[in-house]
Steps between C-alpha positions, in 0.01 A plus 500: 500500500362157410208454263271416790577821684497711182156362407371600846617856445348513152165384639515773761574756230202381296258503793458880539412803285776699664724651228851362544806386311643148538843417358591133433865451407679177422743340255383433149312173465407447867130542427412856613239545227371146548467556874324835462255355245427206731414736785281711274316197358434367848356835610282515186368150564410588858321819392685709756669750272412856605552654155330436170778550246856377445783557255823309448769681296859413424749788479729285284633717216267796564671827415301765691240540771221558247565151357453358849179696557360376171602143573318510836189653348486243219548212745231605748232234548213435738592260781157337491543405132547128411860582398732780600704473183459824298308470176342721238169465678646596842667802344178608331309449825752695703502787255124533474424441868295760682772544754749562224292753320416674825865526586589632158229761507589598850870545424526604142168635386293432197787490256660187646154349559441528128837343438402212724187447294708495182739253660230236524452511125877495439567186705581283196767753393761459772743775402231767465336398823831513687555858385166601641529301822814672622355838605242343729659167591626603843164658585325163483744323732344538843350297785655177375779252557804551277791257461817631328753228413856501362595843637867414457452432127372834373620646176721803463308811603288352779675539832419327829443841657231574235320174577511552875377858465206376294433225752491755780244700306283188444493439873456855625270647235336204328442283808665198337664198655829443313721192488858525370671180381873523438846357542698761692825333400415580136460873556869567461575872530136570587513290815609789724223720358246228561607456861476879552144519365405171665466660844279782362278304266477135609295410805621138523795329329513121474830324430360196316716194569300178458645178631602234248211287624253780428646562153482130416138486615417800282668362187435125525209257524588309815245228412711408197759234603786651299427856611475386859854360477612819330345712780713322759812559291414869454462534875836326564679735260320809627375616157242778533482627141166380365605555139804273550284233668250520213773461238640194680149353518448547123824318420400212728166467323692408186756283678311289757257321264794345316619343827170343609599144407827514694585457867335774713846605625584612145211747510598614849856572383374677190273728704776569755763578235264711291409710804867566591636545148197706396561733791866534395398579140198726562610689810883500487534803731367301796577136415836318514712558192421249228863406434544425869197271505602325179843421641371324809583134567491273804862583585466875479166494680645302792826693538426829330761711330818639642445847646134538390373857477226624731258467212604139429464414869143629490427302183650187653259530793202541266598211273591268787164553666334455165678168444663591168847348500584446134384580148437187292419449133123539550564828683715621209225414253245687710732801525549505124123523456469781755776699325373452145126520571406139423602149591667255261262220590714230338790587732262533797353157429847343463639643823177444699490137387861458603423640844195275520715195432759612757231545765389146435854366561509523877834317529659726238380817668619376839840405362558836331375683809694296757826707498306818570312333786828391658638849450215687666381261771777536760845628593648151533847442337355264239689625195582143395127416488435818306768417241362148463150637445624751242687234304203259525257761369698527175598134476143370533276785386681694223226417249254701714738774615514836324831656393442755775474213749829357376663840542374527857646156583839583345511841669426343837771233457757766406397708805557190712854481360446196274555625143591148383157372599342805338680438170400133511131594499507656155577191289240301692240763420598537136480123448154488657388785272667385181172442316357844578419729203749767405301781666534339842869599506426867438569660839360833387165325477490491880473881511731550795769763541663303783856379431512129408788262570754543220528125443124479435509794261784344299341154489161629395649730235708214363184289465321787328784547252510130421128471428362601157239775492151353505327800341574755231629812681459722196132412474449578870674836477310598181172417671590706808591803285181464296252436781679676789410210726649171615450224752723349763592209274638750247714683755613174662629386161659830398679535832639149462679592177870576508682796347606269217135416431412869474804556281383232258149647484638846422746378236222314321261799507431731206313825447192583707502154659847569641389837640186341647706229673735759655211721617332205672813391680588848623139567608559288813765744621257793509303399809541642850593228747518233224475131577829308483381329180450837333846610607649183343313552171594864447851443635580218260347684205726799581801274543439343159462846343824613662674196363383579151592867543859408592553299179558803276431876476197449272324278747594738782299763310210255454464410868552854630125594486424208728786502754698819439857515376730216604878489451589302189747213545608230264299184564416196297145369487456202736561153365136409559396724209709626207318639201604843382234513229202529736409697807585845617808561282 
């Protein structure tokens, strides 16, 4: 049921004094509590509520039914009060109300009435008051609206059947109107029990399924330009989880101001990418797999993968409609921020500025895009024109083409049966990029698990090996071990280092500094679904340790705590470093 229809049913529920039970079930984060509170606030504002008191209680972690009774009693407030948030004053007023005392006297006699009088004086002492509240708490819950949330999250000892039995009593004996908020999917083994009791206890059950448009309207300010763009993206993707939408919005609040001086299309891409990638990170059970999205490029988006699974076919349809065809460097920088909890604004600024400059080069963009236009515009046998456009895109625009773009061109030429032309593209590209900094040639920096043309991998690695390190790797690793934090520039650099580089760092290390360096390098192998850069860092650190462990039995013992036992073979230290008086042995 959409939000609009659900709100209508909630208003109907709130319009009569008739005791009844309303169940509202929906996935976590879709806004059940928000929707219920909105309906209640609207009814309060209109002055149409038929009852005077209300209580909201969460069953999260409660261990028995008495805990729930006490929670409801403590949370009971007057609906005509300025606020319906429970407070010490509302508790005091509820306890000392004439209705309350009358009920206590009527049900439990003078003894509990005296206890009630003592309770008022014990209000500042929470624990003592709670002990005295319990015997009479349930007696004071009557003729009111009660909302019980998080039924699927109770603690051990409080069963769903206990809650529903209590709810039935509130309706039948206490003339209460009760609302149950829950996620039936989260009930687990209790789901069957809930469905059994549902028919006996619940008068109306709402399956709360807001549309993406409704969820966006609930979570976003549509008068804000950025949030208005985000709302459209949320609707395109079909995201209904308000918590996910809110998290995406918060990240954009940090990101978008840094892009204000750039071309508006940069901001549009940032919002679009943050919405999609944020969905993948924050709601992985429903969104496309992150690795799949990261590996997208123009070629794979146009032709897909061989024998795609049913799931991939569904993702392709979503992403195609959304207009997301490839993951560029700005997207990678945004994703890194979403995964780590904060953006590296230096990297964001660099990649956003680069995109801004590319957008301004209309001829460049058209030249790089031309092969893909030829490819997708018709079924004419114009493979010669396509080859010419592919070659021209590298020949004329290599300085503005990413390494991923080069790989797409070479892959296409090979698929067209022209490997000679494909091989000829690489030296043209490398010459155009000869003045790039060392980190540019680090393919792991692009954060993609997609296979890359072997010739590109070898050429880029050769360039990395030939360039001197521009930073002190030991200092970076020591800082990471000390602070337990890093930025993208750090991981870009560390993933660009070769096994020989790590070997040199280890052989030069001593004492606690050596152990700290090893811990930092291996840390990157401890993440679930690690980024390619992290895999490279931990993998090369392990490779360097294995190399040292194979030099002699003593070093095999020294590296065992880090990588386990490795077979010992005779091996000489590499020519790049020979100094037996320092390092691990």
